[in-house]
One Martini backbone bead per residue (centre of mass of N, CA, C, O) as a GRO file, in nm:
protein
  124
    1ILE     BB    1  12.562   8.060   8.998
    2ASN     BB    2  12.269   8.025   9.109
    3CYS     BB    3  12.069   8.270   9.032
    4ARG     BB    4  11.800   8.503   9.097
    5LEU     BB    5  11.567   8.714   9.010
    6ILE     BB    6  11.410   9.010   9.101
    7SER     BB    7  11.068   9.125   9.138
    8TYR     BB    8  11.022   9.440   9.153
    9SER     BB    9  10.713   9.530   9.150
   10PRO     BB   10  10.485   9.324   9.002
   11LEU     BB   11  10.237   9.543   9.022
   12CYS     BB   12  10.310   9.838   8.958
   13LEU     BB   13  10.202   9.996   9.212
   14GLY     BB   14   9.901   9.867   9.127
   15LEU     BB   15   9.828   9.856   8.824
   16LEU     BB   16   9.788   9.517   8.804
   17THR     BB   17   9.525   9.470   8.994
   18GLY     BB   18   9.249   9.621   8.873
   19LYS     BB   19   9.153   9.880   9.056
   20TYR     BB   20   9.241  10.067   8.823
   21ASN     BB   21   9.137  10.373   8.654
   22LEU     BB   22   9.033  10.669   8.517
   23ASP     BB   23   8.783  10.669   8.733
   24ASN     BB   24   9.008  10.503   8.941
   25LEU     BB   25   9.222  10.663   9.122
   26PRO     BB   26   9.429  10.772   9.315
   27ARG     BB   27   9.441  10.980   9.537
   28ASN     BB   28   9.478  11.279   9.626
   29GLY     BB   29   9.835  11.330   9.657
   30ASN     BB   30   9.912  11.083   9.501
   31PRO     BB   31  10.179  11.015   9.291
   32ARG     BB   32  10.025  10.789   9.122
   33ARG     BB   33   9.789  10.952   8.977
   34GLN     BB   34   9.955  11.065   8.730
   35LEU     BB   35  10.104  10.809   8.646
   36PHE     BB   36   9.838  10.645   8.579
   37ARG     BB   37   9.714  10.844   8.375
   38GLU     BB   38   9.953  10.779   8.173
   39LEU     BB   39   9.949  10.460   8.173
   40LEU     BB   40   9.672  10.317   8.131
   41PRO     BB   41   9.610  10.345   7.827
   42GLY     BB   42   9.871  10.165   7.742
   43ALA     BB   43   9.802   9.915   7.947
   44GLN     BB   44   9.528   9.779   7.855
   45PRO     BB   45   9.616   9.518   7.712
   46LEU     BB   46   9.732   9.390   7.963
   47LEU     BB   47   9.486   9.422   8.158
   48ASN     BB   48   9.295   9.256   7.979
   49THR     BB   49   9.460   8.992   7.999
   50LEU     BB   50   9.460   8.965   8.304
   51GLU     BB   51   9.148   8.950   8.328
   52ALA     BB   52   9.097   8.702   8.154
   53ILE     BB   53   9.282   8.501   8.307
   54SER     BB   54   9.165   8.536   8.589
   55LYS     BB   55   8.893   8.413   8.505
   56ASP     BB   56   8.997   8.133   8.404
   57VAL     BB   57   9.158   8.072   8.702
   58ASN     BB   58   9.026   8.208   8.952
   59LYS     BB   59   9.180   8.489   8.993
   60SER     BB   60   9.352   8.747   9.057
   61GLN     BB   61   9.539   8.977   8.913
   62SER     BB   62   9.757   8.969   9.114
   63GLN     BB   63   9.808   8.664   9.110
   64VAL     BB   64   9.885   8.648   8.813
   65ALA     BB   65  10.123   8.848   8.810
   66ILE     BB   66  10.291   8.692   9.018
   67ASN     BB   67  10.291   8.418   8.869
   68TRP     BB   68  10.430   8.523   8.608
   69ALA     BB   69  10.697   8.577   8.765
   70LEU     BB   70  10.741   8.285   8.850
   71CYS     BB   71  10.739   8.162   8.562
   72LYS     BB   72  11.006   8.337   8.490
   73GLY     BB   73  11.209   8.275   8.755
   74THR     BB   74  11.138   8.472   8.974
   75VAL     BB   75  11.139   8.689   9.270
   76PRO     BB   76  10.877   8.819   9.407
   77ILE     BB   77  10.794   9.165   9.539
   78PRO     BB   78  10.531   9.230   9.691
   79GLY     BB   79  10.304   9.460   9.801
   80ALA     BB   80  10.150   9.543  10.123
   81ARG     BB   81   9.900   9.739  10.323
   82ASN     BB   82   9.745   9.473  10.404
   83LEU     BB   83   9.617   9.170  10.488
   84GLN     BB   84   9.448   9.118  10.230
   85GLN     BB   85   9.680   9.159  10.035
   86ALA     BB   86   9.861   8.941  10.143
   87LYS     BB   87   9.670   8.714  10.095
   88ASP     BB   88   9.640   8.748   9.793
   89ASN     BB   89   9.936   8.702   9.724
   90LEU     BB   90   9.937   8.396   9.825
   91GLY     BB   91   9.748   8.315   9.578
   92ALA     BB   92  10.005   8.272   9.372
   93ILE     BB   93  10.048   7.997   9.507
   94GLY     BB   94  10.017   7.650   9.401
   95TRP     BB   95  10.037   7.741   9.100
   96GLU     BB   96  10.008   7.753   8.728
   97LEU     BB   97  10.057   7.878   8.446
   98ASP     BB   98  10.029   7.830   8.139
   99GLY     BB   99  10.222   7.879   7.858
  100SER     BB  100  10.009   8.049   7.696
  101MET     BB  101   9.960   8.261   7.918
  102VAL     BB  102  10.253   8.371   7.928
  103GLU     BB  103  10.267   8.448   7.632
  104GLU     BB  104  10.034   8.645   7.628
  105LEU     BB  105  10.159   8.838   7.849
  106ASP     BB  106  10.422   8.891   7.687
  107ARG     BB  107  10.290   9.019   7.437
  108ALA     BB  108  10.145   9.251   7.584
  109ALA     BB  109  10.400   9.379   7.709
  110LEU     BB  110  10.568   9.416   7.440
  111GLY     BB  111  10.320   9.605   7.308
  112LEU     BB  112  10.402   9.844   7.469
  113LYS     BB  113  10.460  10.181   7.413
  114LYS     BB  114  10.480  10.254   7.717
  115PRO     BB  115  10.682  10.241   7.963
  116MET     BB  116  10.725  10.143   8.247
  117ILE     BB  117  10.831  10.190   8.534
  118GLN     BB  118  11.091  10.306   8.706
  119ASN     BB  119  11.366  10.262   8.927
  120ILE     BB  120  11.646  10.351   9.117
  121PHE     BB  121  11.775  10.044   9.085
  122GLN     BB  122  11.787  10.077   8.794
  123THR     BB  123  11.971   9.988   8.509
  124LYS     BB  124  12.119  10.029   8.175
   0.00000   0.00000   0.00000
């Protein structure tokens, strides 16, 4: 059929950007605050892997997460709330994670005990 999957929210609503942790959650009143409080502890192995790889390739965690989606053959649709985030997202193109890094991220993601968020457009 020659079609590609879309990676909707490849940054997991910002969870994979590296800017949030249990001491730095989204602001009060933001519905992601409670969600991140629940997801961050279980997501730590994946976040640690993203952080290590981002340092190895001298890219942001967001860029690594988006590039990971690209390496999996999908078309990622990352969100951006401002120009800086949009520019950072563009830094995910023009290079490629090596196969061992993709495998390392895949293993970390598959090892998560609590599933990441689902959205209303996903089906079972």
